[in-house]
N, CA, C and O of each residue as an XYZ file, in Angstrom:
660
protein
N      18.185    -25.635      0.210
C      17.534    -24.417     -0.233
C      16.014    -24.604     -0.176
O      15.484    -25.620     -0.627
N      15.327    -23.609      0.385
C      13.874    -23.661      0.480
C      13.250    -23.405     -0.887
O      13.768    -22.596     -1.658
N      12.146    -24.080     -1.200
C      11.469    -23.765     -2.462
C      10.817    -22.381     -2.379
O      10.388    -21.951     -1.308
N      10.749    -21.699     -3.510
C      10.091    -20.401     -3.557
C       8.594    -20.617     -3.435
O       8.025    -21.430     -4.164
N       7.945    -19.902     -2.522
C       6.502    -20.107     -2.353
C       5.715    -19.579     -3.549
O       6.143    -18.648     -4.232
N       4.569    -20.185     -3.785
C       3.658    -19.672     -4.797
C       2.964    -18.454     -4.212
O       2.617    -18.429     -3.031
N       2.770    -17.472     -5.030
C       2.039    -16.281     -4.592
C       0.928    -16.014     -5.594
O       0.950    -16.493     -6.728
N      -0.031    -15.242     -5.143
C      -1.078    -14.745     -6.035
C      -1.015    -13.228     -6.001
O      -0.794    -12.623     -4.952
N      -1.209    -12.631     -7.154
C      -1.276    -11.175     -7.256
C      -2.701    -10.785     -7.600
O      -3.362    -11.435     -8.410
N      -3.159     -9.727     -6.980
C      -4.416     -9.111     -7.377
C      -4.229     -7.611     -7.272
O      -3.284     -7.140     -6.640
N      -5.117     -6.872     -7.881
C      -5.024     -5.423     -7.853
C      -5.016     -4.921     -6.403
O      -5.828     -5.350     -5.583
N      -4.103     -4.023     -6.110
C      -4.062     -3.369     -4.804
C      -5.164     -2.313     -4.783
O      -5.259     -1.495     -5.697
N      -5.994     -2.330     -3.746
C      -7.107     -1.381     -3.655
C      -7.037     -0.633     -2.327
O      -6.277     -1.004     -1.433
N      -7.837      0.424     -2.209
C      -7.871      1.179     -0.959
C      -8.378      0.316      0.194
O      -8.108      0.620      1.356
N      -9.106     -0.753     -0.111
C      -9.545     -1.672      0.943
C      -8.355     -2.398      1.578
O      -8.493     -2.984      2.652
N      -7.195     -2.366      0.930
C      -5.984     -2.987      1.468
C      -5.212     -2.052      2.388
O      -4.181     -2.445      2.935
N      -5.685     -0.832      2.570
C      -4.926      0.165      3.341
C      -4.606     -0.320      4.756
O      -3.504     -0.074      5.247
N      -5.535     -0.998      5.419
C      -5.269     -1.474      6.789
C      -4.150     -2.506      6.795
O      -3.284     -2.476      7.670
N      -4.159     -3.421      5.827
C      -3.098     -4.429      5.739
C      -1.764     -3.777      5.395
O      -0.724     -4.177      5.918
N      -1.787     -2.779      4.520
C      -0.568     -2.046      4.181
C      -0.052     -1.313      5.417
O       1.152     -1.296      5.673
N      -0.968     -0.702      6.187
C      -0.573      0.038      7.380
C       0.085     -0.865      8.425
O       0.979     -0.425      9.147
N      -0.348     -2.118      8.510
C       0.313     -3.050      9.437
C       1.796     -3.178      9.121
O       2.611     -3.410     10.014
N       2.137     -3.028      7.861
C       3.537     -3.138      7.438
C       4.227     -1.777      7.515
O       5.292     -1.651      8.120
N       3.619     -0.757      6.902
C       4.264      0.559      6.830
C       4.335      1.249      8.190
O       5.120      2.178      8.380
N       3.517      0.794      9.130
C       3.556      1.349     10.481
C       4.541      0.641     11.394
O       4.711      1.029     12.550
N       5.185     -0.387     10.887
C       6.161     -1.156     11.655
C       7.557     -0.578     11.400
O       8.034     -0.623     10.266
N       8.226     -0.036     12.431
C       9.540      0.593     12.224
C      10.579     -0.331     11.587
O      11.388      0.118     10.775
N      10.564     -1.601     11.941
C      11.538     -2.525     11.356
C      11.241     -2.762      9.871
O      12.162     -2.821      9.057
N       9.975     -2.895      9.523
C       9.596     -3.136      8.128
C       9.859     -1.911      7.258
O      10.246     -2.049      6.097
N       9.656     -0.725      7.803
C       9.796      0.510      7.028
C      11.208      1.089      7.079
O      11.458      2.163      6.532
N      12.106      0.403      7.716
C      13.463      0.898      7.951
C      14.157      1.428      6.695
O      14.809      2.471      6.743
N      14.024      0.728      5.586
C      14.754      1.108      4.376
C      13.872      1.759      3.314
O      14.311      1.941      2.178
N      12.647      2.109      3.663
C      11.747      2.681      2.664
C      11.994      4.173      2.493
O      12.638      4.809      3.326
N      11.478      4.713      1.411
C      11.675      6.134      1.081
C      10.799      7.043      1.924
O      10.931      8.265      1.853
N       9.914      6.472      2.714
C       9.019      7.262      3.551
C       9.272      6.953      5.013
O       9.867      5.928      5.345
N       8.821      7.836      5.881
C       8.913      7.606      7.320
C       7.868      6.572      7.730
O       6.898      6.329      7.012
N       8.082      5.978      8.884
C       7.121      5.019      9.424
C       5.751      5.693      9.479
O       5.620      6.809      9.983
N       4.741      5.012      8.960
C       3.397      5.582      8.981
C       2.834      5.561     10.396
O       3.004      4.597     11.142
N       2.165      6.643     10.739
C       1.553      6.757     12.063
C       0.033      6.767     11.981
O      -0.647      6.839     13.005
N      -0.505      6.693     10.751
C      -1.963      6.689     10.598
C      -2.373      5.842      9.406
O      -1.617      5.654      8.452
N      -3.571      5.349      9.492
C      -4.160      4.587      8.385
C      -4.268      5.458      7.145
O      -4.134      4.964      6.025
N      -4.506      6.733      7.332
C      -4.630      7.656      6.199
C      -3.338      7.708      5.383
O      -3.393      7.785      4.156
N      -2.195      7.667      6.034
C      -0.919      7.669      5.299
C      -0.805      6.423      4.420
O      -0.353      6.503      3.277
N      -1.209      5.292      4.948
C      -1.172      4.053      4.156
C      -2.153      4.135      2.994
O      -1.843      3.697      1.886
N      -3.322      4.691      3.239
C      -4.309      4.843      2.163
C      -3.750      5.740      1.054
O      -3.931      5.451     -0.129
N      -3.078      6.815      1.431
C      -2.482      7.716      0.440
C      -1.389      7.011     -0.367
O      -1.262      7.222     -1.573
N      -0.603      6.173      0.309
C       0.438      5.420     -0.393
C      -0.192      4.466     -1.407
O       0.280      4.366     -2.540
N      -1.248      3.770     -1.011
C      -1.949      2.872     -1.934
C      -2.451      3.667     -3.145
O      -2.283      3.235     -4.286
N      -3.054      4.804     -2.901
C      -3.554      5.642     -4.004
C      -2.410      6.091     -4.916
O      -2.545      6.085     -6.140
N      -1.295      6.477     -4.316
C      -0.126      6.902     -5.098
C       0.347      5.763     -6.001
O       0.609      5.977     -7.185
N       0.457      4.565     -5.448
C       0.896      3.427     -6.253
C      -0.118      3.095     -7.342
O       0.261      2.763     -8.465
N      -1.400      3.183     -7.017
C      -2.445      2.871     -8.011
C      -2.406      3.867     -9.169
O      -2.583      3.477    -10.322
N      -2.179      5.130     -8.879
C      -2.124      6.152     -9.927
C      -0.844      6.053    -10.747
O      -0.819      6.422    -11.921
N       0.216      5.554    -10.123
C       1.521      5.555    -10.764
C       1.796      4.405    -11.707
O       2.789      4.444    -12.434
N       0.968      3.397    -11.724
C       1.261      2.287    -12.628
C       0.558      1.007    -12.257
O      -0.671      0.952    -12.196
N       1.333     -0.011    -12.012
C       0.821     -1.350    -11.736
C       1.008     -1.635    -10.251
O       2.140     -1.677     -9.768
N      -0.084     -1.830     -9.524
C      -0.007     -2.029     -8.077
C      -0.750     -3.310     -7.711
O      -1.911     -3.498     -8.075
N      -0.059     -4.185     -6.984
C      -0.608     -5.497     -6.662
C      -0.520     -5.788     -5.172
O       0.478     -5.483     -4.518
N      -1.580     -6.383     -4.651
C      -1.522     -7.016     -3.334
C      -0.926     -8.392     -3.576
O      -1.302     -9.073     -4.530
N      -0.011     -8.801     -2.729
C       0.619    -10.113     -2.851
C       0.036    -10.996     -1.762
O       0.063    -10.649     -0.582
N      -0.490    -12.142     -2.173
C      -1.160    -13.055     -1.255
C      -0.416    -14.381     -1.174
O       0.139    -14.857     -2.164
N      -0.411    -14.970      0.017
C       0.187    -16.293      0.224
C      -0.741    -17.343     -0.392
O      -1.865    -17.022     -0.779
N      -0.281    -18.588     -0.484
C      -1.164    -19.639     -0.999
C      -2.471    -19.769     -0.217
O      -3.486    -20.181     -0.778
N      -2.458    -19.422      1.075
C      -3.673    -19.508      1.889
C      -4.507    -18.230      1.834
O      -5.546    -18.139      2.488
N      -4.055    -17.236      1.051
C      -4.818    -16.002      0.891
C      -4.448    -14.885      1.843
O      -5.094    -13.837      1.831
N      -3.421    -15.074      2.674
C      -2.993    -14.018      3.595
C      -2.289    -12.897      2.830
O      -1.618    -13.143      1.827
N      -2.451    -11.665      3.315
C      -1.792    -10.504      2.717
C      -0.318    -10.546      3.112
O       0.020    -10.366      4.281
N       0.542    -10.780      2.153
C       1.986    -10.870      2.378
C       2.622     -9.488      2.299
O       3.509     -9.154      3.084
N       2.159     -8.692      1.345
C       2.745     -7.381      1.116
C       2.247     -6.813     -0.193
O       1.175     -7.176     -0.676
N       3.032     -5.921     -0.760
C       2.622     -5.342     -2.037
C       3.805     -5.259     -2.992
O       4.969     -5.250     -2.592
N       3.456     -5.199     -4.264
C       4.392     -5.002     -5.361
C       3.832     -3.861     -6.188
O       2.714     -3.947     -6.697
N       4.597     -2.802     -6.322
C       4.173     -1.658     -7.131
C       5.231     -1.393     -8.195
O       6.431     -1.408     -7.920
N       4.767     -1.155     -9.397
C       5.660     -0.834    -10.504
C       5.127      0.438    -11.158
O       3.940      0.541    -11.466
N       6.013      1.396    -11.363
C       5.594      2.698    -11.868
C       6.508      3.094    -13.023
O       7.724      2.910    -12.974
N       5.878      3.647    -14.072
C       6.595      3.991    -15.295
C       7.590      5.116    -15.058
O       7.321      6.065    -14.322
N       8.735      4.987    -15.693
C       9.772      6.016    -15.644
C       9.369      7.177    -16.548
O       8.836      6.971    -17.639
N       9.625      8.385    -16.090
C       9.370      9.565    -16.919
C      10.448      9.728    -17.992
O      10.208     10.330    -19.038
N      11.633      9.185    -17.721
C      12.767      9.385    -18.620
C      12.940      8.292    -19.672
O      13.492      8.546    -20.742
N      12.477      7.087    -19.377
C      12.759      5.963    -20.264
C      11.495      5.146    -20.528
O      11.040      4.421    -19.644
N      10.924      5.248    -21.720
C       9.723      4.474    -22.031
C       9.964      2.970    -21.836
O      10.998      2.436    -22.238
N       8.993      2.307    -21.213
C       9.089      0.860    -20.999
C       9.854      0.470    -19.744
O       9.868     -0.702    -19.369
N      10.488      1.435    -19.093
C      11.223      1.137    -17.862
C      10.332      1.470    -16.671
O       9.745      2.551    -16.602
N      10.239      0.534    -15.741
C       9.396      0.695    -14.561
C      10.242      0.553    -13.306
O      11.034     -0.381    -13.180
N      10.067      1.477    -12.389
C      10.652      1.344    -11.067
C       9.793      0.383    -10.269
O       8.608      0.209    -10.556
N      10.388     -0.232     -9.280
C       9.697     -1.254     -8.507
C       9.809     -0.941     -7.024
O      10.855     -0.505     -6.543
N       8.713     -1.172     -6.309
C       8.722     -1.058     -4.861
C       8.010     -2.287     -4.299
O       6.908     -2.632     -4.725
N       8.656     -2.937     -3.341
C       8.049     -4.092     -2.688
C       8.132     -3.893     -1.183
O       9.051     -3.252     -0.674
N       7.170     -4.444     -0.495
C       7.206     -4.420      0.957
C       6.510     -5.682      1.449
O       5.460     -6.072      0.938
N       7.112     -6.306      2.444
C       6.629     -7.597      2.947
C       6.411     -7.501      4.452
O       7.220     -6.920      5.174
N       5.310     -8.079      4.912
C       5.047     -8.144      6.351
C       6.153     -8.964      7.013
O       6.518    -10.023      6.500
N       6.695     -8.496      8.143
C       7.808     -9.199      8.789
C       7.572    -10.692      9.040
O       8.519    -11.475      8.985
N       6.339    -11.096      9.310
C       6.107    -12.521      9.577
C       6.357    -13.396      8.349
O       6.423    -14.620      8.464
N       6.499    -12.766      7.154
C       6.777    -13.509      5.921
C       8.226    -13.362      5.457
O       8.596    -13.875      4.401
N       9.044    -12.664      6.241
C      10.445    -12.489      5.865
C      11.176    -13.830      5.862
O      10.820    -14.760      6.584
N      12.203    -13.894      5.029
C      13.106    -15.052      4.953
C      12.391    -16.356      4.606
O      12.813    -17.436      5.020
N      11.313    -16.242      3.847
C      10.578    -17.426      3.404
C      10.483    -17.505      1.882
O       9.812    -18.385      1.343
N      11.154    -16.588      1.193
C      11.160    -16.613     -0.265
C      10.085    -15.768     -0.929
O      10.004    -15.734     -2.157
N       9.258    -15.083     -0.144
C       8.186    -14.290     -0.742
C       8.719    -13.108     -1.550
O       8.180    -12.796     -2.612
N       9.758    -12.455     -1.067
C      10.335    -11.342     -1.815
C      10.867    -11.801     -3.156
O      10.658    -11.142     -4.175
N      11.552    -12.924     -3.156
C      12.077    -13.473     -4.399
C      10.933    -13.787     -5.358
O      11.041    -13.533     -6.558
N       9.835    -14.339     -4.836
C       8.678    -14.666     -5.672
C       8.034    -13.394     -6.230
O       7.580    -13.378     -7.374
N       7.993    -12.336     -5.428
C       7.413    -11.073     -5.893
C       8.234    -10.490     -7.037
O       7.680    -10.048     -8.044
N       9.537    -10.490     -6.881
C      10.403     -9.952     -7.931
C      10.333    -10.837     -9.174
O      10.377    -10.331    -10.295
N      10.227    -12.140     -8.990
C      10.078    -13.048    -10.139
C       8.796    -12.741    -10.906
O       8.782    -12.803    -12.135
N       7.719    -12.412    -10.195
C       6.461    -12.060    -10.855
C       6.616    -10.772    -11.667
O       6.102    -10.673    -12.781
N       7.316     -9.799    -11.115
C       7.564     -8.551    -11.852
C       8.404     -8.833    -13.097
O       8.149     -8.284    -14.168
N       9.385     -9.675    -12.944
C      10.256    -10.037    -14.066
C       9.454    -10.747    -15.162
O       9.686    -10.514    -16.349
N       8.516    -11.608    -14.771
C       7.649    -12.276    -15.751
C       6.874    -11.247    -16.565
O       6.700    -11.411    -17.772
N       6.408    -10.187    -15.907
C       5.688     -9.137    -16.632
C       6.600     -8.474    -17.664
O       6.168     -8.157    -18.772
N       7.856     -8.270    -17.292
C       8.806     -7.658    -18.223
C       9.105     -8.590    -19.397
O       9.432     -8.128    -20.490
N       8.994     -9.889    -19.175
C       9.275    -10.867    -20.234
C       8.067    -11.093    -21.154
O       8.222    -11.610    -22.260
N       6.875    -10.711    -20.703
C       5.654    -10.896    -21.492
C       5.674     -9.936    -22.687
O       5.764     -8.722    -22.499
N       5.591    -10.467    -23.909
C       5.663     -9.585    -25.081
C       4.511     -8.568    -25.164
O       4.649     -7.537    -25.822
N       3.394     -8.847    -24.509
C       2.250     -7.930    -24.542
C       2.280     -6.890    -23.427
O       1.438     -5.993    -23.397
N       3.231     -6.999    -22.522
C       3.323     -6.079    -21.386
C       4.046     -4.798    -21.806
O       4.963     -4.844    -22.626
N       3.638     -3.655    -21.247
C       4.364     -2.420    -21.536
C       5.735     -2.370    -20.851
O       6.576     -1.537    -21.188
N       5.948     -3.274    -19.883
C       7.189     -3.309    -19.116
C       8.265     -4.047    -19.913
O       8.051     -5.181    -20.341
N       9.419     -3.408    -20.112
C      10.538     -4.097    -20.751
C      11.794     -4.065    -19.888
O      12.715     -4.858    -20.081
N      11.817     -3.133    -18.931
C      12.956     -3.045    -18.024
C      12.427     -2.669    -16.641
O      11.419     -1.976    -16.510
N      13.135     -3.145    -15.614
C      12.755     -2.878    -14.231
C      13.958     -2.351    -13.467
O      15.092     -2.773    -13.697
N      13.699     -1.430    -12.564
C      14.763     -0.953    -11.686
C      14.281     -1.023    -10.238
O      13.090     -0.904     -9.949
N      15.220     -1.213     -9.362
C      14.943     -1.201     -7.935
C      16.062     -0.462     -7.225
O      17.239     -0.722     -7.477
N      15.706      0.451     -6.348
C      16.674      1.211     -5.551
C      16.726      0.596     -4.167
O      15.703      0.477     -3.493
N      17.925      0.202     -3.740
C      18.067     -0.509     -2.471
C      19.212      0.101     -1.666
O      20.319      0.287     -2.172
N      18.922      0.408     -0.404
C      19.963      0.888      0.503
C      21.002     -0.230      0.651
O      20.647     -1.400      0.794
N      22.268      0.137      0.614
C      23.351     -0.840      0.664
C      23.273     -1.800      1.834
O      23.633     -2.969      1.694
N      22.809     -1.334      2.988
C      22.702     -2.192      4.175
C      21.581     -3.218      4.087
O      21.552     -4.164      4.874
N      20.664     -3.052      3.153
C      19.513     -3.945      3.040
C      19.904     -5.179      2.219
O      19.537     -5.323      1.053
N      20.658     -6.053      2.871
C      21.219     -7.209      2.170
C      20.143     -8.169      1.669
O      20.315     -8.781      0.615
N      19.043     -8.314      2.397
C      17.977     -9.207      1.967
C      17.354     -8.767      0.652
O      17.129     -9.589     -0.236
N      17.077     -7.489      0.523
C      16.493     -6.975     -0.719
C      17.492     -7.035     -1.866
O      17.119     -7.317     -3.005
N      18.733     -6.774     -1.574
C      19.741     -6.870     -2.632
C      19.841     -8.310     -3.130
O      19.945     -8.553     -4.332
N      19.809     -9.258     -2.201
C      19.906    -10.672     -2.581
C      18.696    -11.110     -3.406
O      18.858    -11.852     -4.375
N      17.481    -10.666     -3.044
C      16.300    -11.105     -3.796
C      16.355    -10.582     -5.234
O      15.891    -11.263     -6.148
N      16.907     -9.398     -5.449
C      17.057     -8.881     -6.809
C      18.122     -9.673     -7.571
O      17.915    -10.056     -8.722
N      19.243     -9.911     -6.928
C      20.329    -10.647     -7.581
C      19.900    -12.066     -7.942
O      20.266    -12.568     -9.004
N      19.124    -12.722     -7.066
C      18.637    -14.071     -7.356
C      17.734    -14.095     -8.585
O      17.583    -15.132     -9.230
N      17.140    -12.957     -8.903
C      16.251    -12.864    -10.059
C      16.948    -12.278    -11.290
O      16.281    -11.901    -12.253
N      18.267    -12.200    -11.266
C      18.999    -11.768    -12.451
C      19.167    -10.270    -12.604
O      19.596     -9.810    -13.663
N      18.844     -9.496    -11.583
C      19.084     -8.059    -11.633
C      20.565     -7.813    -11.367
O      21.200     -8.545    -10.607
N      21.100     -6.786    -11.993
C      22.494     -6.428    -11.771
C      22.569     -4.975    -11.302
O      21.667     -4.175    -11.550
N      23.658     -4.662    -10.626
C      23.862     -3.292    -10.152
C      24.215     -2.430    -11.360
O      25.217     -2.661    -12.036
N      23.376     -1.438    -11.614
C      23.615     -0.511    -12.717
C      24.373      0.721    -12.241
O      25.083      1.370    -13.008
N      24.204      1.032    -10.944
C      24.804      2.258    -10.412
C      24.810      2.189     -8.895
O      23.922      1.592     -8.286
N      25.815      2.801     -8.290
C      25.828      2.984     -6.843
C      25.924      4.476     -6.577
O      26.874      5.148     -6.981
N      24.898      4.973     -5.877
C      24.848      6.390     -5.548
C      25.337      6.567     -4.116
O      25.081      5.725     -3.255
N      26.032      7.654     -3.871
C      26.520      7.917     -2.517
C      25.920      9.219     -2.006
O      25.755     10.190     -2.744
N      25.603      9.204     -0.722
C      25.033     10.363     -0.047
C      25.691     10.463      1.328
O      26.016      9.447      1.943
N      25.884     11.685      1.802
C      26.500     11.883      3.113
C      25.740     11.181      4.226
O      26.343     10.606      5.132
N      24.410     11.231      4.155
C      23.597     10.651      5.225
C      23.272      9.169      5.001
O      22.468      8.592      5.734
N      23.892      8.557      3.997
C      23.659      7.145      3.695
C      25.011      6.474      3.417
O      25.373      6.265      2.259
N      25.753      6.137      4.478
C      27.116      5.629      4.308
C      27.220      4.372      3.447
O      28.224      4.180      2.760
N      26.194      3.510      3.473
C      26.271      2.265      2.688
C      25.873      2.475      1.231
O      25.979      1.551      0.425
N      25.422      3.662      0.885
C      25.071      3.971     -0.490
C      23.676      3.490     -0.869
O      23.002      2.802     -0.103
N      23.270      3.872     -2.065
C      22.010      3.448     -2.638
C      22.328      2.752     -3.953
O      22.876      3.358     -4.874
N      21.981      1.482     -4.025
C      22.263      0.684     -5.210
C      21.063      0.715     -6.143
O      19.925      0.519     -5.718
N      21.333      0.964     -7.416
C      20.287      0.921     -8.434
C      20.469     -0.388     -9.205
O      21.452     -0.579     -9.921
N      19.493     -1.281     -9.036
C      19.506     -2.573     -9.729
C      18.645     -2.478    -10.972
O      17.695     -1.698    -11.033
N      18.992     -3.286    -11.963
C      18.250     -3.245    -13.233
C      18.140     -4.632    -13.842
O      19.062     -5.446    -13.792
N      16.968     -4.860    -14.419
C      16.721     -6.036    -15.260
C      16.126     -5.532    -16.556
O      15.223     -4.695    -16.547
N      16.630     -6.041    -17.678
C      16.107     -5.614    -18.967
C      15.827     -6.818    -19.839
O      16.652     -7.723    -19.964
N      14.645     -6.813    -20.441
C      14.288     -7.829    -21.421
C      14.855     -7.375    -22.750
O      14.294     -6.482    -23.386
N      15.941     -7.960    -23.178
C      16.608     -7.548    -24.411
C      15.884     -8.070    -25.644
O      16.265     -7.732    -26.764
N      14.844     -8.890    -25.464
C      14.081     -9.419    -26.586
C      13.025     -8.451    -27.088
O      12.502     -8.629    -28.188
N      12.699     -7.425    -26.303
C      11.659     -6.459    -26.712
C      12.260     -5.307    -27.486
O      11.538     -4.403    -27.908
């Protein structure tokens, strides 16, 4: 088993839009996302702004400082303390443990007694086995499976809750 890489988180800013666009503009990387493949830098900039306004948005950096991807957590309107999570990783960093490290960082925030986060959810298309595995490795469990006509593999809702808060 490969060791999980160390990552650094910093605030995601509009200056990261070009790095985000490298990922969101890649059809393979954006395959399972809630948005269509981005065709302009402006779309990536708008996504960064949306994540920044919605809650906690981080650029994820490799140990050498390379932009790996982003981690965004946004507060639920229905459940205080519950945050939805969105992660995206540049393909050159796939299958190296970065996704697992990103989710572990989000989980640490939920475990911090001073953090507003007490529960996390992630929505994953059933066919996206890599994302499902990274959540499961971090102790998330399937809370619900949603079915849609245009999504034969379903949409899995994963959840992690800090029961100590």
